[in-house]
C-alpha positions as CSV (number, residue, x, y, z in Angstrom):
1,M,-0.3,-0.1,-0.2
2,E,1.5,3.1,-1.2
3,E,0.7,6.9,-0.3
4,K,-0.5,7.9,-4.3
5,Q,-2.6,4.8,-4.2
6,L,-4.2,6.4,-1.3
7,R,-4.5,9.9,-2.4
8,L,-6.2,8.4,-5.6
9,F,-8.2,6.5,-3.5
10,I,-9.8,9.2,-1.5
11,A,-9.4,11.8,-4.4
12,S,-12.0,9.4,-6.5
13,A,-14.3,8.4,-3.6
14,Q,-14.7,12.1,-2.9
15,L,-15.0,13.2,-6.4
16,G,-17.5,10.8,-7.3
17,S,-15.1,9.8,-10.4
18,F,-11.6,8.2,-11.6
19,Q,-11.6,10.6,-14.2
20,Q,-11.8,13.7,-12.3
21,A,-9.5,12.3,-9.7
22,A,-6.8,11.8,-12.9
23,D,-7.7,15.5,-13.7
24,Q,-6.5,16.4,-10.2
25,Q,-3.7,14.5,-10.1
26,F,-2.3,15.2,-13.5
27,M,-2.6,11.5,-14.3
28,S,-4.5,9.6,-16.9
29,Q,-7.5,7.9,-16.0
30,R,-6.5,4.8,-17.6
31,A,-3.3,4.7,-14.4
32,V,-6.0,5.9,-12.0
33,S,-8.2,2.6,-12.3
34,K,-5.3,0.4,-12.7
35,R,-3.8,1.8,-9.4
36,I,-7.2,1.5,-7.7
37,S,-7.6,-2.4,-9.0
38,N,-4.1,-2.9,-7.7
39,L,-5.2,-1.4,-3.9
40,E,-8.6,-3.7,-4.1
41,D,-6.2,-6.8,-5.4
42,E,-3.9,-5.8,-2.0
43,L,-6.7,-5.6,-0.1
44,G,-8.6,-8.0,-1.1
45,T,-12.3,-6.4,-1.4
46,K,-14.0,-4.2,-3.9
47,L,-13.7,-1.1,-2.9
48,F,-16.1,0.7,-6.1
49,N,-19.0,-0.3,-7.6
50,R,-18.2,0.9,-11.7
51,E,-21.1,1.7,-13.2
52,K,-21.4,3.9,-16.4
53,N,-20.0,7.5,-15.5
54,K,-20.1,7.1,-12.2
55,I,-18.1,5.1,-9.5
56,I,-20.2,3.8,-5.9
57,L,-18.5,3.5,-2.8
58,T,-19.1,-0.5,-1.7
59,T,-19.9,-0.4,2.2
60,A,-16.1,-2.0,2.6
61,G,-15.0,1.1,0.6
62,H,-16.8,3.4,3.2
63,H,-15.1,1.9,5.9
64,F,-12.1,2.1,4.2
65,L,-12.2,5.8,3.2
66,A,-12.4,6.3,7.1
67,R,-9.2,4.1,7.6
68,A,-7.2,6.0,4.7
69,M,-7.4,9.3,5.4
70,E,-6.4,8.0,9.3
71,I,-3.2,6.9,7.1
72,L,-2.2,9.4,5.2
73,N,-2.4,11.6,8.0
74,T,-0.1,9.4,10.1
75,M,1.8,8.5,7.5
76,Q,2.5,12.5,6.5
77,L,2.6,12.9,10.9
78,A,5.4,10.4,11.0
79,N,7.4,11.9,7.8
80,Y,7.2,15.6,9.4
81,E,9.0,14.0,13.0
82,T,11.2,12.3,11.2
83,K,12.8,15.3,9.7
84,Q,12.9,17.2,12.6
85,F,15.9,15.1,13.7
86,A,18.1,16.5,11.1
87,P,21.7,15.6,11.1
88,K,23.8,17.5,13.8
89,Q,20.9,19.2,15.3
90,Q,20.0,19.4,18.9
91,H,16.2,18.0,19.6
92,I,13.5,17.2,22.4
93,S,10.2,15.0,22.9
94,V,8.3,16.7,25.7
95,G,4.6,16.1,27.4
96,Y,2.6,17.8,29.2
97,F,-1.1,17.0,30.5
98,S,-3.5,20.0,30.6
99,P,-3.2,23.5,29.6
100,F,-1.3,25.4,33.0
101,D,1.4,23.3,32.8
102,G,1.1,23.7,28.8
103,A,1.4,27.5,29.7
104,L,4.7,26.9,31.8
105,L,6.0,24.6,28.9
106,R,5.6,27.1,26.2
107,S,7.8,29.8,28.0
108,A,10.4,27.6,29.0
109,L,10.8,25.8,24.8
110,L,10.6,29.9,23.2
111,S,13.6,30.1,25.5
112,L,15.3,27.2,23.8
113,P,18.0,27.9,20.8
114,P,15.7,28.0,17.6
115,T,18.0,24.8,16.1
116,V,16.4,22.7,18.8
117,N,13.7,20.4,17.4
118,T,10.8,19.7,19.5
119,I,8.1,17.0,19.2
120,I,5.4,18.0,21.9
121,E,2.3,15.7,23.3
122,E,-0.3,16.2,25.2
123,K,-1.5,13.3,27.5
124,G,-2.9,11.9,30.7
125,S,0.0,12.3,33.4
126,E,-0.3,8.5,33.8
127,H,0.5,8.0,30.1
128,L,3.0,10.6,30.5
129,I,4.8,8.5,33.0
130,S,4.7,5.3,31.0
131,D,5.8,7.2,27.9
132,V,9.3,8.7,29.5
133,L,10.0,5.5,31.4
134,L,10.0,3.7,28.3
135,G,12.2,6.4,26.2
136,R,9.3,7.3,23.8
137,L,9.2,10.8,25.4
138,D,12.6,12.7,26.6
139,C,10.3,14.3,29.5
140,A,7.1,15.7,30.6
141,L,5.3,17.8,32.8
142,I,3.2,16.7,35.5
143,L,1.9,17.4,38.9
144,Q,2.8,15.6,42.0
145,N,0.9,13.0,44.1
146,Q,1.4,12.0,47.0
147,D,3.2,8.7,46.4
148,S,6.7,10.3,45.2
149,S,8.2,7.1,46.3
150,Q,6.2,5.1,43.5
151,I,8.9,7.9,40.7
152,D,11.9,7.1,42.7
153,Q,11.3,4.1,42.7
154,N,10.4,3.7,38.6
155,N,13.9,5.3,37.8
156,L,12.6,8.8,37.1
157,V,14.2,12.5,38.2
158,S,11.7,14.4,39.8
159,L,12.9,18.0,39.1
160,P,10.6,20.3,41.1
161,I,8.9,23.6,39.2
162,L,6.7,25.6,40.5
163,E,4.5,25.0,43.6
164,S,1.0,27.1,43.4
165,P,-1.9,27.3,46.0
166,L,-4.9,26.0,44.3
167,V,-8.4,28.4,44.4
168,I,-11.5,27.5,43.4
169,G,-13.4,28.9,40.0
170,A,-17.0,29.5,40.1
171,S,-19.8,31.2,38.8
172,P,-19.7,35.0,40.3
173,Q,-22.9,34.1,42.1
174,Y,-21.2,31.7,44.4
175,Q,-19.1,34.6,46.2
176,Y,-18.8,33.6,50.0
177,L,-17.1,30.3,49.4
178,D,-14.0,31.3,51.1
179,Q,-16.6,30.5,54.0
180,I,-16.5,26.7,55.4
181,H,-20.1,26.8,55.3
182,H,-20.8,27.9,52.3
183,L,-18.5,25.9,50.7
184,T,-19.4,22.9,51.8
185,T,-23.3,23.8,51.0
186,T,-22.2,24.3,47.0
187,L,-20.0,21.6,47.3
188,R,-22.9,19.1,47.6
189,Q,-25.0,20.7,45.7
190,L,-22.1,21.6,42.2
191,P,-20.0,18.4,41.1
192,V,-16.1,19.7,40.8
193,I,-15.0,18.9,37.2
194,Y,-11.0,18.6,36.4
195,Y,-9.9,18.3,32.7
196,S,-7.6,15.7,31.1
197,V,-7.1,14.6,27.7
198,E,-7.6,11.1,28.4
199,E,-9.4,8.4,31.2
200,S,-7.7,9.4,34.2
201,E,-7.9,9.8,37.8
202,Y,-4.7,11.2,39.0
203,L,-6.0,14.7,39.1
204,Q,-8.8,13.7,41.4
205,N,-6.8,11.5,43.5
206,I,-4.7,14.9,44.4
207,F,-7.3,16.5,45.2
208,K,-9.3,14.4,47.2
209,V,-5.7,13.4,49.6
210,Q,-5.5,17.6,50.1
211,L,-9.3,17.7,50.8
212,G,-9.3,15.2,53.2
213,Q,-13.3,14.9,54.5
214,L,-14.3,17.2,52.7
215,A,-13.9,14.8,49.9
216,S,-16.8,12.9,51.3
217,V,-19.0,15.8,50.3
218,I,-17.9,16.1,46.6
219,N,-19.4,14.7,43.4
220,M,-15.8,14.9,40.6
221,H,-15.8,14.0,37.5
222,R,-13.4,14.8,34.3
223,V,-14.6,16.5,31.2
224,T,-12.5,16.0,27.6
225,S,-12.1,19.8,27.5
226,Y,-10.9,22.7,28.3
227,E,-13.0,25.1,26.8
228,H,-16.2,22.6,28.2
229,M,-14.9,23.4,31.6
230,Q,-14.5,26.8,31.6
231,L,-18.4,26.9,29.8
232,L,-19.8,24.9,32.5
233,V,-18.0,26.8,35.7
234,S,-19.0,30.2,34.4
235,L,-22.4,29.2,33.7
236,G,-22.5,27.8,37.8
237,K,-22.7,24.4,36.7
238,A,-20.0,23.5,38.1
239,L,-16.9,24.1,40.2
240,S,-12.7,23.6,39.7
241,F,-10.0,24.0,41.3
242,Y,-6.9,26.5,39.6
243,P,-3.4,27.2,40.1
244,E,-3.3,30.9,41.2
245,R,0.1,31.7,40.3
246,L,-0.4,30.7,36.8
247,L,-4.3,32.4,36.3
248,D,-2.7,35.6,34.5
249,Q,-1.7,33.0,31.8
250,I,-4.5,30.7,31.6
251,S,-7.4,33.1,32.6
252,N,-10.0,35.2,30.4
253,P,-12.4,37.9,31.3
254,H,-14.5,36.3,28.8
255,D,-14.8,33.1,30.6
256,A,-17.0,35.2,33.6
257,I,-15.3,32.9,36.7
258,Q,-14.1,34.1,39.7
259,Y,-11.2,32.7,40.8
260,I,-11.6,32.6,45.2
261,P,-8.5,31.5,47.6
262,L,-9.9,29.1,50.1
263,N,-9.1,30.4,53.3
264,T,-10.7,27.0,55.3
265,H,-8.4,24.5,53.4
266,Q,-4.5,24.7,52.5
267,L,-4.6,23.3,48.6
268,S,-1.8,23.4,46.4
269,A,0.0,22.0,42.7
270,T,3.3,21.0,42.6
271,F,4.4,21.0,39.2
272,M,7.5,18.6,38.5
273,L,9.6,17.7,35.3
274,I,9.8,14.0,34.7
275,Y,12.9,12.5,33.3
276,R,15.1,8.9,33.0
277,R,17.9,9.0,35.6
278,D,20.0,7.9,32.7
279,C,18.3,10.8,30.2
280,Q,21.4,12.1,28.1
281,N,19.9,14.2,26.2
282,P,21.4,18.0,27.3
283,V,18.4,19.6,26.1
284,V,16.2,18.4,28.7
285,H,18.7,19.6,31.6
286,Q,18.5,22.7,29.5
287,L,14.7,23.1,29.5
288,G,14.7,21.8,33.5
289,C,16.6,25.1,34.0
290,Q,14.5,27.3,31.7
291,L,11.9,26.1,33.5
292,K,13.3,26.8,37.3
293,S,14.1,30.1,35.6
294,T,10.9,31.3,33.7
295,S,8.5,30.0,36.9
């Protein structure tokens, strides 16, 4: 299966014509038809029903169209990422889990020399830890959890980058959450939500440990979009926790969210850079220094 075959198949399916696909790709209609036939032989199934002056996708063709577009996108991404590792150039692959540590990462990466090629991935915290352990990522920014011994046992270095008090974000109608009575009452009424790109209880466990007995009254769950989280909080449908020291980088006045210090509970978040103890990439250590200096 070749990239050219996939492009011709996708063009033929979208245009509904081998001739129009041929014109688009500056080929003969006969050549396009032959390429598609070879692809069908390779897959062992018909992708098109050929009728007079038109072609129609089969059931298998409809299924393969979605897969072909995914395969082509993956091939293009792999090609781009491979070209980033040019000879004699430094490179780094780094992961992050949320817009908060993404904001920290952005300013630090901008401080690196422009000759450094960078690959960035957003994943859940557990996924980031395993990818660093397996060498799929050079390093990652995550939140520190209570079981720091697990990080040590897993042969990872955890470099503290930023510690910040957590504030609670709420709709302006909830303006007395700094008082324990109002906080407890509101937590019984509204869910506490957090954003994670992947299914994860990592953040939930961090919050519940720090909240102690108050955690028993909380209905906490994950949302899959940061924008969705902000919308729910601003409309008074939910509450969420935010690192106070990063509010100037991630808060938007149009979100209509008030960020209230929790005087009744001392909640905090510690962002840390993790990497393998045997890491030999000098850019990782350079990034760590930049993160420390810009946070």
